[in-house]
C-alpha positions in Angstrom: 43.6 61.8 -3.5 41.9 63.9 -0.4 43.4 66.0 1.6 44.5 65.5 5.2 43.9 66.5 8.5 44.0 70.4 10.3 43.2 72.2 13.2 43.1 69.4 15.8 43.4 69.5 19.1 47.0 68.0 20.9 50.0 68.1 19.6 52.7 65.5 19.9 56.4 64.9 19.4 57.0 61.6 18.7 58.5 60.2 15.3 56.6 57.5 13.7 58.6 54.4 12.6 58.6 52.3 9.5 58.3 52.3 5.7 56.4 51.2 2.5 58.0 48.4 0.8 59.2 50.1 -2.2 57.4 48.0 -4.8 53.7 49.5 -3.5 55.2 52.9 -2.4 56.0 53.0 -6.4 52.5 51.7 -7.4 50.6 54.4 -4.8 52.8 57.3 -6.9 51.0 58.0 -9.4 47.2 56.3 -8.4 44.7 58.0 -11.4 41.3 58.2 -9.7 39.1 57.0 -12.0 35.6 58.6 -13.3 32.4 56.2 -12.0 31.6 53.4 -13.9 28.2 53.5 -15.9 25.1 51.9 -13.5 27.1 52.8 -10.4 24.7 53.9 -7.4 23.0 57.0 -6.5 25.0 59.3 -4.2 24.8 58.2 -0.9 24.3 54.3 -1.7 28.3 53.2 -0.8 27.8 55.0 2.5 24.5 53.6 3.4 23.4 54.6 6.7 25.4 57.7 6.4 23.8 60.0 3.6 21.1 61.3 5.7 23.1 62.2 8.1 23.9 61.0 11.5 23.7 62.2 15.5 25.3 61.4 18.8 25.9 62.9 21.8 29.5 64.1 23.8 31.0 64.5 26.1 31.2 68.6 24.6 27.1 68.0 23.9 25.3 66.9 20.8 26.6 66.4 17.7 25.6 66.0 14.1 27.1 64.9 10.9 25.1 67.3 8.4 25.2 66.6 4.2 26.6 69.6 3.0 24.6 71.9 0.6 26.8 73.9 -1.8 24.5 76.7 -2.1 24.3 77.2 1.9 27.6 75.6 2.8 30.4 76.9 0.3 30.8 80.4 2.4 32.0 79.0 5.3 34.0 75.9 3.7 35.7 78.2 1.4 36.8 80.8 4.9 37.7 77.8 6.8 40.0 76.3 3.8 41.7 79.7 3.4 43.0 79.6 7.3 46.5 79.1 6.9 46.4 76.5 9.5 44.1 74.9 7.4 45.3 75.6 4.2 48.9 73.5 4.8 47.5 70.6 4.5 44.2 70.8 2.9 45.7 73.3 0.1 42.1 74.6 -1.1 42.9 78.0 0.1 42.5 80.7 -3.2 38.2 82.1 -4.4 35.1 79.8 -3.2 35.4 78.6 -6.6 38.0 76.2 -5.5 36.6 74.5 -2.8 33.1 74.4 -4.3 35.2 72.1 -7.5 36.7 70.1 -4.5 33.0 69.6 -3.2 31.4 69.0 -6.8 33.6 66.4 -7.2 31.9 64.4 -4.4 28.4 65.8 -4.6 28.0 64.8 -8.2 30.1 61.9 -7.9 29.1 57.6 -7.3 28.5 58.2 -3.1 31.9 56.7 -2.7 32.9 59.9 -0.7 30.7 62.1 1.0 30.6 65.7 2.3 29.4 67.5 6.1 29.3 69.6 8.2 30.0 69.0 12.3 27.5 70.7 14.1 28.3 71.0 17.8 25.6 72.3 20.0 23.9 73.9 17.0 26.8 75.3 15.3 28.5 74.4 12.7 32.2 74.2 13.6 33.9 71.5 11.6 34.1 70.3 7.7 34.6 66.1 6.8 34.7 63.6 4.3 33.7 60.4 4.7 34.8 58.0 2.0 35.0 54.3 0.8 38.6 53.7 1.9 38.4 50.2 0.1 37.5 52.1 -3.6 39.4 55.2 -2.9 43.1 55.2 -4.7 44.5 54.8 -1.3 43.6 51.3 -0.9 46.2 50.4 -3.4 48.7 51.7 -0.7 47.7 49.9 2.1 46.4 46.1 2.8 42.3 47.3 2.7 39.4 45.6 3.6 36.3 45.7 2.4 33.3 48.1 3.2 37.1 50.3 5.0 35.8 53.4 5.3 37.6 56.4 5.5 38.1 60.1 7.8 39.2 63.5 6.6 38.3 66.0 8.8 38.9 70.1 9.5 38.0 72.5 12.6 37.4 75.8 11.3 37.1 77.8 14.1 41.1 78.9 16.2 38.3 79.0 19.0 37.6 75.2 18.7 41.3 74.1 18.5 43.8 72.9 21.3 40.8 72.0 23.6 40.3 68.1 22.8 37.8 68.3 20.5 39.1 67.1 17.4 39.8 64.3 20.3 35.7 64.3 21.1 34.4 64.2 17.7 37.2 62.1 16.0 35.6 59.3 18.0 32.4 60.5 18.1 32.2 60.2 14.0 34.1 57.3 14.1 32.0 55.1 16.5 28.1 56.6 14.0 30.5 55.0 11.0 30.5 51.6 12.9 26.8 51.6 14.2 25.8 53.2 11.0 27.5 50.5 8.7 27.9 47.4 10.0 29.5 45.4 7.4 32.2 48.1 7.7 35.4 46.5 10.3 37.2 49.4 10.5 37.5 53.3 10.1 40.9 54.4 8.7 42.5 58.0 8.4 45.9 59.0 7.1 46.6 62.1 8.4 49.8 63.8 7.4 52.9 62.7 9.2 54.2 66.8 9.7 50.5 67.1 11.1 51.4 65.9 14.5 48.5 66.9 16.2 46.2 65.1 13.4 48.3 61.8 14.5 47.8 62.8 18.6 44.2 63.9 18.1 43.5 60.0 16.3 45.7 58.5 18.2 43.5 59.5 21.5 40.2 58.9 19.8 41.6 55.2 20.3 42.5 54.7 16.7 46.2 52.7 16.4 49.3 53.6 14.4 49.4 51.0 11.8 52.1 52.4 9.3 53.8 54.8 7.1 52.5 54.9 3.6 53.5 57.2 1.1 50.3 58.8 -1.3 50.6 60.7 -4.4 50.9 63.9 -2.2 52.2 63.1 1.4 53.7 60.9 3.7 50.7 59.6 6.0 50.4 57.9 9.0 47.6 54.9 8.4 45.6 54.5 11.4 42.8 52.4 12.1 39.7 52.0 14.7 39.0 48.2 14.6 35.4 47.7 15.3 36.5 44.8 17.7 38.4 46.8 19.9 36.0 50.2 19.9 35.3 49.3 23.3 39.2 48.6 24.4 40.5 51.7 23.6 
C-alpha cells in the first residue's frame, strides 16, 4: 500500500466520523499486492495523459509534474524521506536504497502507479505519486469506480510548508488529472487520519470527506474530488 501524504500546509483539530463496515475492514486487513500479469501495458499506459508529465499555472507560479528519473532524483527524494516530519508518515527513512526500492516498484511496474517531482517556479519542491486507485489494493477498501485515480504527496522543504502551497498544488494536480484523463470521474486520496494538516489541505483543495477506511498500515480519511463538482468546490 503506498504511504500517505506529509508536510502540507494547514492544520485542523476536527474529528472525522464514520466507521468501515466490519466485513470490509476484515477484507482490507490483508491485501497482497499482486505482480502484474503477463501482457500488461507498458509503463504509463494505465495513466494515459500523464506519463510524460503535465503543467499548469497556479496562484503560486508555474507548476509542472516531471516524471522521476532514478539516477537524477534519488538523492533529493531520499533526503526528503529522511526529514522526521515526512518519515513519520511515509516510513521510508534510511539509506537511499530504501527510497530507491520504493521508486523501482513503480518505475519497473506496469504503469498503474507513477512517481513525479513537483517543480514550482523551476524548483523541484515536492514528490507525487499518481496511481490507478481502481487497480490498487485500496479498491478493496472502498466502493471504487473504474478509472478512479489517486494522489499521494509530500512537500520536501520545511520552508514550503505551512503557507498554503499544499492546497494550491493539490487542486492544480487534481485538475490536471481530470483534464488529461477524460475517462476519470473522480480523484481520490487516503491521508492518514493522524495527519490533520493533510486532511485539511485536501478539504481546502475541493476534495470532500467520504468515509473513514481501515488500510493495512493506517486508518485513513477517504477524500474525493468529483469531476462533476470541480467548478463548485
